[in-house]
VOGU-3710 file (C-alpha; in Angstrom, 3 decimals, decimal comma):
1> mkavaieafg> -37,980/-15,947/-31,678  -38,736/-16,896/-35,282  -37,315/-14,841/-38,132  -36,921/-15,175/-41,906  -33,529/-14,629/-43,499  -32,143/-14,688/-47,031  -29,871/-17,740/-46,914  -29,192/-17,616/-50,678  -29,814/-14,823/-53,172  -32,128/-15,725/-56,042
11> ppeglavidl> -35,591/-17,330/-56,068  -37,929/-17,321/-53,056  -36,647/-20,714/-51,937  -33,535/-18,911/-50,709  -35,587/-17,612/-47,779  -35,456/-19,695/-44,599  -37,067/-19,616/-41,171  -34,422/-19,310/-38,454  -34,314/-18,911/-34,674  -32,812/-15,806/-33,132
21> pvpapaagqv> -32,590/-14,503/-29,580  -35,066/-11,791/-28,689  -33,190/-8,506/-29,214  -32,805/-5,920/-26,490  -33,564/-2,357/-27,608  -30,504/-0,140/-27,589  -30,521/3,483/-26,549  -33,126/5,368/-28,559  -34,877/2,178/-29,694  -38,069/0,306/-28,892
31> liaseaigvg> -38,914/-3,397/-29,051  -42,169/-4,285/-30,806  -44,138/-7,521/-30,641  -45,111/-7,724/-34,303  -48,744/-8,237/-35,283  -48,228/-7,509/-38,983  -45,222/-7,309/-41,296  -45,409/-5,660/-44,706  -43,992/-7,567/-47,689  -42,708/-4,984/-50,136
41> gvdavirrgv> -41,284/-4,976/-53,621  -37,901/-3,855/-52,288  -37,775/-7,063/-50,227  -37,982/-9,089/-53,436  -35,347/-6,956/-55,166  -32,957/-7,447/-52,234  -33,745/-11,182/-52,110  -32,826/-11,607/-55,775  -29,380/-10,176/-55,098  -29,876/-7,174/-57,381
51> lasygfqegh> -28,663/-4,821/-54,638  -25,764/-6,942/-53,400  -23,336/-4,275/-54,588  -24,960/-1,883/-52,091  -23,799/-4,031/-49,183  -26,654/-6,509/-48,772  -25,327/-9,952/-47,943  -26,772/-13,420/-47,592  -28,093/-13,805/-44,073  -29,929/-10,484/-44,376
61> ipgsevagtv> -33,369/-10,334/-42,731  -35,755/-8,479/-45,069  -38,715/-6,321/-44,145  -38,973/-2,556/-43,796  -42,141/-2,037/-41,760  -44,016/-3,696/-38,930  -46,965/-2,902/-36,715  -47,594/-4,181/-33,227  -47,270/-3,365/-29,538  -44,227/-1,833/-27,851
71> tavgdgvdts> -42,992/-4,229/-25,157  -39,735/-2,565/-24,060  -37,718/0,601/-24,592  -34,028/1,410/-24,550  -32,231/4,133/-22,639  -33,493/7,619/-23,278  -36,923/6,526/-24,551  -40,102/7,563/-22,749  -41,480/4,488/-20,956  -45,026/5,573/-21,799
81> wvgrrvwaat> -44,497/3,932/-25,210  -44,702/0,502/-23,549  -48,090/-1,083/-24,278  -48,936/1,244/-27,169  -49,833/0,016/-30,671  -47,471/1,490/-33,242  -46,351/1,348/-36,837  -42,572/1,257/-37,281  -40,051/1,575/-40,088  -37,128/-0,822/-39,660
91> glgggyveqa> -35,067/0,526/-42,563  -34,196/-1,842/-45,410  -34,242/-4,913/-43,226  -35,056/-6,442/-39,882  -38,824/-6,667/-40,268  -39,424/-10,381/-40,900  -39,250/-11,218/-37,186  -41,612/-11,941/-34,318  -40,110/-9,075/-32,310  -38,572/-6,109/-34,080
101> vaaveeilpl> -36,462/-3,177/-32,956  -36,888/0,295/-34,367  -35,623/3,779/-33,611  -38,135/5,763/-31,601  -38,013/8,436/-34,319  -39,356/5,856/-36,787  -42,478/4,802/-34,875  -45,962/6,252/-34,998  -48,967/5,508/-32,769  -51,882/3,846/-34,537
111> padlsaadav> -55,479/5,066/-34,456  -57,716/2,675/-32,551  -59,756/1,948/-35,691  -56,777/1,077/-37,904  -55,660/-2,545/-38,081  -52,007/-3,535/-37,962  -52,340/-5,096/-41,437  -53,737/-1,867/-42,887  -50,956/0,112/-41,210  -48,152/-1,858/-42,890
121> tlgssgavah> -49,995/-1,632/-46,201  -50,203/2,168/-45,998  -47,213/3,210/-43,915  -44,403/3,211/-46,454  -46,390/3,174/-49,692  -48,593/6,110/-48,781  -45,640/8,316/-47,932  -43,794/7,344/-51,133  -46,840/8,147/-53,266  -47,510/11,467/-51,495
131> falahvhfap> -43,973/12,800/-51,712  -43,396/11,464/-55,228  -46,365/13,468/-56,483  -44,977/16,513/-54,694  -41,510/15,839/-56,127  -42,820/16,184/-59,695  -44,937/19,209/-58,779  -48,234/17,534/-59,647  -51,041/20,097/-59,861  -54,842/19,736/-60,061
141> gesvlvrgaa> -56,079/19,196/-63,602  -52,892/17,534/-64,834  -52,962/14,100/-66,424  -51,216/11,267/-64,584  -50,074/7,784/-65,565  -49,194/5,298/-62,819  -47,010/2,554/-64,252  -47,368/-0,668/-62,279  -50,430/0,425/-60,352  -51,471/-2,904/-58,804
151> gsigimavql> -48,923/-2,804/-55,980  -49,326/-0,908/-52,737  -47,388/2,173/-53,924  -49,324/2,313/-57,195  -52,665/1,914/-55,436  -51,828/4,787/-53,109  -50,590/6,942/-56,000  -53,908/6,384/-57,783  -55,931/7,353/-54,729  -53,840/10,423/-53,929
161> aarggagala> -53,762/11,671/-57,526  -57,538/11,262/-57,724  -57,991/13,141/-54,436  -55,618/15,797/-55,766  -57,823/16,499/-58,778  -56,033/14,737/-61,627  -57,651/15,615/-64,944  -57,098/12,106/-66,316  -55,682/9,213/-64,334  -54,388/6,233/-66,295
171> vttssagrgd> -52,852/3,040/-64,982  -50,890/0,176/-66,474  -51,794/-3,253/-65,162  -51,878/-6,880/-66,248  -55,594/-7,672/-66,436  -59,046/-6,201/-66,945  -60,046/-7,388/-63,491  -57,276/-5,420/-61,868  -58,181/-2,466/-64,028  -61,742/-2,566/-62,719
181> rlrelgathv> -60,491/-2,518/-59,147  -58,224/0,422/-59,923  -61,161/2,292/-61,462  -62,983/1,857/-58,154  -60,030/3,595/-56,483  -60,028/6,542/-58,912  -58,417/5,504/-62,209  -60,136/6,814/-65,337  -58,222/4,837/-68,001  -56,743/1,336/-67,946
191> ldrsgagged> -53,771/0,403/-70,148  -51,864/-2,823/-70,554  -48,307/-3,213/-69,291  -46,869/-1,738/-72,487  -49,014/1,368/-72,129  -51,319/0,410/-75,002  -55,104/0,306/-74,966  -57,483/2,387/-72,915  -60,449/3,767/-74,790  -60,109/7,535/-75,163
201> apagydviid> -56,932/7,510/-73,055  -54,808/10,648/-73,389  -52,060/10,556/-75,984  -49,665/12,057/-73,450  -49,365/12,725/-69,735  -48,056/15,551/-67,622  -46,816/13,177/-64,906  -45,741/9,525/-64,889  -45,201/7,720/-61,588  -43,076/4,654/-62,381
211> ivagadmpaf> -42,764/1,820/-59,862  -41,564/-0,735/-62,433  -38,438/0,631/-64,225  -36,837/-2,301/-66,126  -36,033/-2,621/-69,804  -39,277/-1,009/-71,004  -38,991/2,214/-69,021  -37,423/4,340/-71,833  -40,458/3,730/-74,075  -42,623/5,670/-71,630
221> farlrpngrm> -40,784/8,929/-72,246  -42,786/9,047/-75,490  -45,927/9,152/-73,323  -44,945/12,444/-71,727  -46,412/15,710/-72,925  -44,177/18,785/-73,420  -42,753/19,754/-70,012  -43,802/16,319/-68,738  -42,170/14,787/-65,662  -41,438/11,148/-64,876
231> vavgvvagpp> -40,370/9,958/-61,425  -39,104/6,456/-60,685  -39,980/5,302/-57,177  -39,158/1,612/-57,602  -37,292/-0,916/-59,702  -39,462/-4,003/-59,275  -38,563/-5,118/-62,823  -34,893/-4,309/-62,293  -32,909/-1,221/-63,293  -33,515/0,481/-66,647
241> padfgmamva> -30,990/0,176/-69,490  -27,782/2,111/-68,956  -28,580/4,351/-71,949  -32,215/5,066/-70,996  -31,546/8,809/-71,001  -31,074/8,771/-74,779  -34,857/8,579/-75,142  -35,080/11,961/-73,403  -32,326/13,423/-75,536  -34,155/12,271/-78,672
251> afqksltfat> -37,145/14,334/-77,482  -34,996/17,304/-76,484  -37,476/19,960/-77,644  -40,198/18,618/-75,325  -38,233/19,731/-72,221  -38,832/16,484/-70,378  -37,750/15,824/-66,801  -36,763/12,530/-65,152  -36,107/11,993/-61,450  -35,666/9,218/-58,963
261> fstdtvpgae> -37,281/9,533/-55,568  -36,729/8,024/-52,129  -38,372/9,103/-48,890  -34,886/8,981/-47,354  -34,520/12,556/-48,626  -37,622/13,753/-46,746  -37,120/15,096/-43,206  -38,427/12,708/-40,572  -40,913/15,182/-39,138  -42,530/15,612/-42,560
271> rravraeqfa> -42,749/11,850/-43,099  -44,387/11,379/-39,696  -46,901/14,165/-40,310  -47,995/12,707/-43,652  -48,231/9,169/-42,285  -50,281/10,347/-39,311  -52,703/12,147/-41,641  -52,966/9,112/-43,929  -53,534/6,710/-41,006  -56,299/8,979/-39,739
281> aaargelhav> -57,836/9,199/-43,224  -57,764/5,406/-43,531  -59,378/5,010/-40,122  -62,156/7,341/-41,355  -62,566/5,321/-44,557  -61,253/8,084/-46,820  -58,182/6,103/-47,960  -58,236/2,375/-48,616  -55,517/-0,090/-47,705  -55,659/-3,066/-50,060
291> vhellpleqa> -54,410/-6,190/-48,293  -54,035/-8,993/-50,812  -53,608/-11,764/-48,270  -52,539/-12,513/-44,712  -49,947/-15,288/-44,432  -48,041/-16,661/-41,438  -44,447/-15,499/-41,090  -43,306/-19,056/-41,803  -44,846/-18,793/-45,288  -42,621/-15,933/-46,469
301> vlahrkmdag> -41,442/-18,138/-49,343  -45,040/-18,447/-50,578  -45,523/-14,692/-50,253  -42,472/-14,052/-52,435  -43,553/-16,679/-54,968  -46,868/-14,857/-55,327  -45,070/-11,545/-55,823  -42,704/-12,977/-58,411  -45,654/-14,508/-60,275  -47,435/-11,145/-60,429
311> evfgrivltp> -50,406/-12,460/-58,454  -50,506/-9,734/-55,818  -52,947/-6,828/-55,894  -52,056/-4,545/-53,029  -49,802/-5,995/-50,351  -49,218/-9,354/-48,733  -48,936/-9,109/-44,962  -47,084/-11,642/-42,803  -48,411/-12,393/-39,329  -46,190/-13,913/-36,631
//
């Protein structure tokens, strides 16, 4: 089968199409013939080598979610899964393949009216956005800023905050055109990447959802209102400065809170329940998956070039 591996950390050209034997599912696993593979920001971070100290090595196959049809099951797995369309989490790798393996606990049946491409656009990002908002105790009427809202996590955070009754919902993005699209999804104010602009935008926010991190993250503590909470759910611009917490200390009397968030800390049953509800809502047209483009698996390099260039609104999906 065809797969895409990171042969050299760095720019997208380090990705290469390789041939691998079709894997056999181990006990507790299923084998999935992939119809759609989500291309996420974490894939790009891993590809650049930023997380090499966490054990990622060259030769790693990126990709954390796929959707397709179960073709085989390992020992201990109900054979009724065979032939069913599912979404699956593959962890922090193993998704850029024609046939993927996943633990049966990490698969979810798809509604008949939900496409595989929409599933891999919503599956991880929707859960991250949902639980991140819960993590910072977002309440109806509070003001929210989504930093880096044009990606799949940001788009879901905008929709969920709007559905949750945000009093004001601002976004940072790179262009007026993207801002218009985010307004259609529920944003009320559009700021530039630095957080400037936005006619009548609030001077401060109760909640900031940050997907970007990077060198500019500390400046956004000044955007928090007293008792404001910021949660970082991604590092697509790299980690923040080592001394980023000094910005909070400088505003000590505002009682600010900062947290990181990963769905790894959420029990599996809760993740599955939220994803099932979101898939059903998307199938009903109540949530919108924004697929930027469908590309063949062999064009993973192009997909990553587009991400690095900031061209993507939503998610690129690879199709074997």
